[in-house]
N, C-alpha and C positions, 0 to 999 in steps of 0.2 A: 394054576389059574382056574377060576370057577366059571362053569358054563352058564350059571344062572343069570349072569348079566347080559348075555346075548339075547335073552327072551324077555327082558324087563319091558314093561309097557311105557313107562316114562322115566327118563333119567333125571335125577334131581341132584342137588348139591350133596345130599346125604349119600346118594348112590355112589358119587365120585369118591367120597371119603372112604366108603366101604371097599371100593375097588382098589384104592391105595393100600388099605389094610390087608387085603387078600392078594396083593401083588398082581392084580388083573390090569393089564395095560389099557390106557384110555385113548380112544381114537377121536380126533378132532379135525374138521375140515371147514373151510369157508364156504359160504353161499350168499348170494346177493339177490336172487330172484326165485320165483315160485318153482319153475321147472327144474332148475339145478338142485334146489333144496329138497324137492320131492324125491329125486333120485338118491341123493346122499342120505336123507333120513330113512328112506325105504331099505337101503342097503344095511342099516344097523349102526350108523355112526353115533357115537356117544354124545358129542358136543358139536353143534354147528355155530361157527363164529361168523356173525355179520360184521366183517372187518372193515376198517377204514381203508383197507387195500382196494376197496371198490373204487376209490379215487384213481388208482392205477389201472386196474384190469377192466373196469366198466366204463370209466370216463376218459381214460387216456392221459391223465395228469402224470407229471414226472415224480411227484411226491404224494404223500397222503394228506398234506396240509389243506388243500383247497376244499375238500368235501365238507358239507355243512351238516348241522344237526337235522334239519328238515330232510335232507337227502338220506341220511342214515336211517331216519324213521321210516321213510318210504321203502328202502331196501329191507329193513327189518320186518315190516308189516307183510311184505310179499313172502318172505321166508316163513314167518309164523303160520301163514295160511296153508303152507305145504307140509308142516311137520306134525308128527304125532308121537314120536319117540324121543328125539334128541333134546337135550338142554340147549336153549338158544341164548347165546351171549352176544351182546352188541357193543361195539367200540364207541366210547364217547369221543367225538372228533376233536381235533385240535381247536383250542379256543373256547371249548364249552365247559372246562373244569379247572384249568390251570390258574393258580393264584387266587381263586375265589371259591370257597367251599359252598357258599350259598348258591352261586351259579351252577356249581357241580351238581348239587342236589336237584335244582330245578331242571337241569338237562336230563338227569337220570329219571326223574319222575315223568318227564315228557316221553322219553323212550318207552318206559313201562306202560304208560296209559295209552299212548297213541299207536304203539306197534303190537302190544301184547307180549313182548319179550320176557324172558325169565331172569335176566341178569345183565350187568354191564361190565365193561373192561376198561381200565385206566392204565396209562403208561406212567412209570416213574416210581420213585422210592419215598424216602423221608419227606421230600418236598410236597407230596400230595397226600400225606397221612391224614391231615385235617379234612380234606375233601372226601376221602374214603369213609372216615368215621361219620361224617355228616350224612352221606348217602345211606349208610347202614342204619341210621336212626329212623329212616323211613321204611325199614324192612326190605330194602333192595339188595340182593346178593351182589358182591363185587369180586371180580377176578383181577389180579394184578398182572403186571407185565414189566420185566426187567431185562437188562442186557442191551442189545441193540433195540432202541426204541425209535421207530421211524419218524414219529412226530418231532423228534429232537435232532433230525438229520443235519440241519444247518449248524447246530451246536457241535456235533461230532465231526462233521465235514467229510465223513466216509462211511461206507457200509461194511467196513472190515470187522473182524471178530472183536468183541469187547472183552474186557477184564482179563487180558493176557498177562498184565503186570500185577504185581502183588498188591499195590495200593488200591487199584480199581477192583481187584478180586475181593479184597477185604471189605470194601464199601458195598459191593454187590451182596455179599453174605449178610452184612448188617442190614441193608435195605430189605432183603428177603425176610429176615426175622421181624423187622419193623412192620412190614405188610401183614405178616401172619398175626402179629400181636394186634394190629388194627382191626383184623377180622375178615380179611379176604378168604374166600372159600377155596381158591386155587391160584396158581401162579404160572404164567408163561415165561420161559427163559428163551431169549432169542440170540442166536449166534454167539455163544460163549463156549470156552473150552469144556470138553466132555467131562474131564476130571473134576472141575469146579462144579459143574451142574450135578454130578453124582453126589458131591459133598452136600450141596444145598438140598437136594431131594432127600437125602438121608437125615439131614438136620431138621427139616420141616415135617410137621405132622399133616400138613395139607398137601394135596396133589400138586406135583410140579410137571408141567407139560412143556416139552421142548420143541424148538424149531432150529435146527443147526446146533443142538446142545447135546448130542450124543445119545446113546442107547440106555443109559442108566437112570433116566428120569421115569416118571410115572405114566407118561403118555407122549404122544406126538401130534403135531399140527402142521398142515401144509395148506397153502392156497390152492383151492381145487383146480383153478385154471392152469396152474403150473403142474400139478399132479397129473392132470388129464392130457398134458402136452398141447395146450391150446395156443401156446406162444413159442417162439424160437429164440427170443432175445435173452431171456432170463435163465441162466444155468449155473447157480451156485453149487458148491460141493454137496450141500445137504439135500438137494432136490433129487428125488427119484420119480421119473416119469413112468406112470403105469399104462399110459396110452400115448399115442402120437396123433392127436386129433387135428393138429394144424395141417399135417400132410394129408390125412384122410378127408378132412373137410374141404381142403383146397382141390383135391382130386375129384371129389363128388360135385363141387361147384362147376368145375371145368366140364365134367361129363354132362351136367344139366344144361349148361350153355350150348354145348355141342348138339345135344338132342333137340333143343329148341330151334337152333339155327338150321338144322337138317330136317326139321318138321317131323321128328321121331317121337316127340312128346307134345301133346298127349297121344296115346294110341287109341285104337277103336274101343278097347276095354276101359279106357280112362276118360271117356266122355259120356254124356247123357243123351 
């Protein structure tokens, strides 16, 4: 691995391509607000994803479907103001691109102009090829997303691992090649068998970033709130919690309440 990427001033799509070529693993985390993005960017993360997972972790919805384009733009603009190094990718939300390539282009243009983001991400394979190609005509970089695609959860009916059977695995490989040919600069693979993800990463010339897709891809992505341990409910096999902030923040809050009730806060030194 090359150390040069750790000190790069701004990650670009070309940077990611070179990272794959040199076998330097790509780090990617989500962020939805200024404060979190400032921390994640300052730590040296390569890609920040303003994910439609904001629908879950920020707004409390059961799925990613309810979040709107306006809301995604708001979150993306907040993140952009905090970042100086990472490449910022923004999810096109459900209903803003499916089945209508002109609407897809308009949605992508709005995100780029109103938030200042660097690229967009779309879920799906062959069926969204036209939308991807149309967005690319405007010079907007596009990241793909295959495997478990949360915007299609009602179609799948489950959050289980995708492409375990040969027919679906073959289609996944075909879709990955279609997306590469269409011009995506990178691909997210979510919740697919590690061996299949390895084959796809080897087959493609673009970076493949996994979430629940094993260790043989070109990089990894996690939802930051999950990685920091800010919730207790979500515990898939692929999640590694690097902190347990839910417990720490709960304890801190209880200590604050206790100090207020016992008139221990503020102290003499904490007042004017």
